C-alpha positions as CSV (number, residue, x, y, z in Angstrom):
1,X,32.0,-71.8,32.3
2,X,34.4,-71.8,29.5
3,X,38.0,-70.9,29.7
4,X,37.5,-68.0,27.2
5,X,34.9,-66.4,29.5
6,X,37.1,-66.7,32.5
7,X,40.0,-65.1,30.5
8,X,37.8,-62.3,29.4
9,X,36.6,-61.6,32.9
10,X,40.1,-61.6,34.3
11,X,41.3,-59.4,31.4
12,X,38.5,-56.9,32.0
13,X,39.3,-56.8,35.8
14,X,43.0,-56.1,35.2
15,X,42.2,-53.3,32.7
16,X,39.6,-51.8,35.0
17,X,42.1,-51.8,37.9
18,X,44.8,-50.2,35.7
19,X,42.3,-47.6,34.5
20,X,41.2,-46.7,38.0
21,X,44.9,-46.4,39.0
22,X,45.6,-44.0,36.1
23,X,42.5,-41.9,37.0
24,X,43.5,-41.6,40.6
25,X,47.0,-40.8,39.7
26,X,45.8,-37.9,37.5
27,X,43.5,-36.7,40.4
28,X,46.5,-36.6,42.7
29,X,48.6,-34.3,40.4
30,X,49.4,-30.7,41.4
31,X,48.1,-29.4,38.0
32,X,44.4,-28.5,38.0
33,X,44.0,-29.5,34.4
34,X,45.2,-33.0,35.1
35,X,42.8,-33.2,38.0
36,X,39.9,-32.4,35.7
37,X,41.2,-34.9,33.1
38,X,41.4,-37.6,35.9
39,X,37.9,-36.8,37.1
40,X,36.5,-37.1,33.5
41,X,38.5,-40.3,33.0
42,X,37.0,-41.9,36.1
43,X,33.5,-40.8,35.3
44,X,33.8,-42.0,31.7
45,X,35.1,-45.4,33.0
46,X,32.1,-45.7,35.3
47,X,29.6,-44.7,32.6
48,X,31.1,-47.3,30.2
49,X,31.0,-49.9,32.9
50,X,27.4,-49.3,33.7
51,X,26.4,-49.1,30.0
52,X,28.0,-52.4,29.3
53,X,26.4,-53.8,32.5
54,X,29.8,-54.7,34.0
55,X,28.6,-54.1,37.5
56,X,25.0,-55.2,37.2
57,X,25.3,-58.5,35.4
58,X,27.0,-61.4,37.2
59,X,28.8,-63.5,34.5
60,X,29.2,-66.5,36.8
61,X,25.5,-67.1,37.1
62,X,24.9,-67.3,33.3
63,X,24.4,-70.7,31.7
64,X,26.9,-71.6,29.0
65,X,26.2,-73.4,25.8
66,X,28.5,-76.3,26.6
């Protein structure tokens, strides 16, 4: 596995955790509008993750061209 692939996986993981944190922070606000925005944010994040096969494709088992 190349260093570039490892870097991309780690970068995606960090951004995913930060996005989930923002979504749950919005869900925990007192304002109902922010709760709805947080819910849509988390649902959108999950849809994008599934569409890009982030959860269904294991990047560590793929053969590289090295």
